[in-house]
N, C-alpha and C positions, 0 to 999 in steps of 0.2 A: 454596672457604671456605662458612662458615656462617654465618647471617645472625646468630647470637646467640655468644656468647663462649664457651669450653668451661667455665666456672665457672655461668654460668647453665644450660647443658644439663646441666653433673651433676646439677642438683638434679631433673631430669626422669628419671634412671635409678634403677629401683629395684631392684638385686641379680638373684638368680637369674631371674625372670621375663623380664628385659629381655635376659637373656643368652642365654637360650635362646630367643627368639624371633630374637636376632641370629644363632643357630648357623643358624636354620632360614633365614630369608631371605639369609646369605651364600653358601649354597651354588649353585654354578651350573647352569645350565640352557642348555646350549651344543649338546646333541649335533644338532637341527635344522639347526643352523650348519656343524658338521662334516658333516652329510651332504650338504647342499646343496654345500658348500665342493670338496668331492668328487669329486662329480659334474661340477661344473665343472672341474676339472684332469684327468677322466677323458676328457671331450670333447674338449679339445685335445689330449691325447696318443693319443687311438684314431683322430683324426683323421689324424695321422701315421701312426700304425700300419697304417692301410689302405693306404695309398698306399704304405709300407715294404714292407709282405707280398706285394702285387701285385709288384713290382720284384723283390724276393730271389726268389719262387717262380716268375718266369719264366725264372731261369737255374739253376734245380736239376737239370734237365735236363742242360744243357750242361755243368755242373761233374762230374755223376756221369758221363755217357758223351762224352767229347769225341771229334769226330772230326776230325782233322785232315785235310786242311789247309783245312776250310771252316769250321772254329770257330776261335777265339782258345784259347792257354792258358787252363785255368779259373781258374787264379791270377790272371789278368787281366780275366778276366770280373767276378770277383768285387770284385775292388779296384777297378775302373773302376764298378761298380754301387753300392758302398757311397759311393765318392766321390761321385756325383750325388746321394745321397739327404744326405748332408752338405751338398750346395750349399743342396739346397731346403728344408734343416731351419729356416732362419730365416724363410722364406713361414709355416711353419705355426707357428712359436711366435715373433709377432712381439711385439716388446719391449712395444709401445706397449698391444697387447690384453692381455698377460697383467698389464699394469700396472693396466690398469682390472678384473681379474677378482680381482686380489688388494685393490685397493683398498678394492672393492664388499665381499669377504669381512673386511676391517678395520673398516670402520666397521659392519657389522652386528655383529660382535663389540662395539665400543664401545659402540653403541646398546643392546645387550640388556646389559651389563655397568653401564651407568649406569641403565638403568631399575631393576634389581635393586639395585642401590647405594642411589638415591634413595628408595626403597620401603625398606631397611634400614633408612637413618635417619629416614625421616617414622616407621615403624611404632617403632623403638626410641627414638630421641631425639623424638620429636612435632616436627620442624623438617624445612624442607626445604631441604637445600643449594643453595647457589646456585655451578652448575656451571663456575667459572671456571678452565679448564684450558690455559696455556700452553704445557705440556710434549706435550699430545696429538698434534699434526701430526708431531712427531718421533719418536715411537714408532709412529706411521704410517707413517712412511716408511720407518723401520728393517726393521719387518713385510713391506712390499713387498717391498722389495730382497731380503731374504733369502728370501722365498717364489718369488720370480721365478728365482731361482738354483735352489732347490731341484726346482722345476718343471722347470726343462728340464734338470736333470742326469738325471730319469727315462729319457727317450728317449734320452740321449746315451750312456748307460750298457749300457742294453738293445742299442743299435744295435753298441756295441764286439763285446758279449758273443755277439751272433747273427753276427757276420762270423769272430770264432775260432772260433763253434761248425760254421761250414760249411766251415772249413779242416779241422777235427780228423774232422768225419764223412766228409767226401769218401775221407781217408785211411784211413777205416775202413770203406769201401766200401757205406756206407749207401745205400738207396734214396732216392730224390728223395721217396716218401711218406712215410719213414721220418725224412728231416731235416724235412720240411716240419710233420710234429706234435712235433718237437722245437724248431723256431722258433715254434709256437704256443705252447707251454707257455712258453717262454722270455719271450716278450710278452707272456703271462697275468698273469706276476708285477707287471706295470706296474700293475695295479689295485690290489693289494695295496700297494704302495709310493706310490700316490696316497692312498689313505686313511689309511696311516700319518704321510703329511705333513699332511693336511687335520687331523685329530684332533690330532696333536701340536702344529701351530703353533696352532689355534683355544685349545687348552690353555694355553699357553704366554701368549699374548698375552691373554685373560682375565685371568691371573694376576697379569700384570705391571701390568694395569689398576688389579686390586682392590688389589697393594701400593701405587701411587701414589693411588688414593683413600682409602684406610685412612688412609693419612699425613698425608691433606690437612686430614682433621680432627683430628686428634692422636692416632689410635690407633697407639701404639709397638708393640705387641705383639696376639699372635695364638695361637690354640688351634690345633693341627694337626687337622684333620679327614680321614676319609677316606672314599669313596663307601660302604664297610660292606657291600662284597659280596665273590664269592669272587673277583673279579678283582684284588681289591687286593692288593699286593704283599706277602708276607712272611704273610699270611692262613694258619693252621694247616690249616682246613680247606678251602682255597682253591685254586685253579689255580694258585697259585705260591708254595706255603709255604718254599720255600727261597730265594725271592728275597732277594739283599743287595746294598744294604740294604734291612731291610723297612720297608715304610709301614705298614703295621698295628702297627707297635709305636711309632709317633710319635701314633699316634690318643689326642687328648686333651690331649697334652703343649702347655704354653708355651711359645713362642718368641719372639726379637724380631725386628723388622724389620731392625735390623742386623746380627743375626747368625744365620743360618739352620742349621738342623741337617745332617747329613751325610746326604742323599738320593738323591744321584745316581749312575750305575751305576758311575762311576769315582773315586765318595769325594768328590763336589764338594758344596758347602753350598749348597741350593738351597732356595727357597722353593716351598710349595705350586702345582703347575700347572707348575713348571717341568722338573725331570725327564723325559725321553721318555715321552708318553705318560701322564702322571700326571693322575688325575681327581680327585686332594685338592685342598682348601681352606682359606683361613684366616680361622679365626671370629674377628672383632675384640674383643680384651681391651677390655671398657669401664669397667673398673676405671681404663684411662688417661686416660676423659675427668673423671673426677672430681678429678682432679689440679691 
């Protein structure tokens, strides 16, 4: 809430200059949080990866060159190895530890968003908002729950893919060294997945906070703003000129917080920051505060 009525605040607003300042202040600055969060996710995943690779690499010779009766059936060796890895999985991905990591990330995003929101209100409206936000902890809890699930999904999926890869590669008579290289390549995909989750979740949570905070001061509409670079979806001269839906064509258009445009890859109506890895943001329509 604000310490003044919206009618009093409206007197302060002076057209285009104020709206231009709002655009500048509304632009998110979260890249440093995304990088730090990704690093913490990778740290957890790579610790398990090192353990898993040690166990898996140790059986490749047996799988490719079984010597009965001294050694068990290759399929049994693979099955026992991966069953053991699934047992120790919980030790590497302790729920409470992951909740601490994701909670830390949530509050870093929240603090960053709050700082920029307060600066926007103070710069444009010349008042300092009183941040009474009873809804905040519910949003943090949802973020933590979803992110813990996403993080643990990465190694689970990779482990299942590597197990199936070993069965297939053994049938193809690949050498242990060839199999090892393919396993390393498969596990390397975890880093890209961690980066994707970190970036996407930071942007989504930041966008959700922006929505709640703008509405809390009476803003009902916003201008869709893009990052304005080559990575913007649908930018004719950018990296993804054929992206559908195009965010490039949403630039500068006005939308209501009650009815976002079609911006999701599956045709969903989503606000800025909500589509996967969306760096767009909502510039508040200050005209709403004059009403």
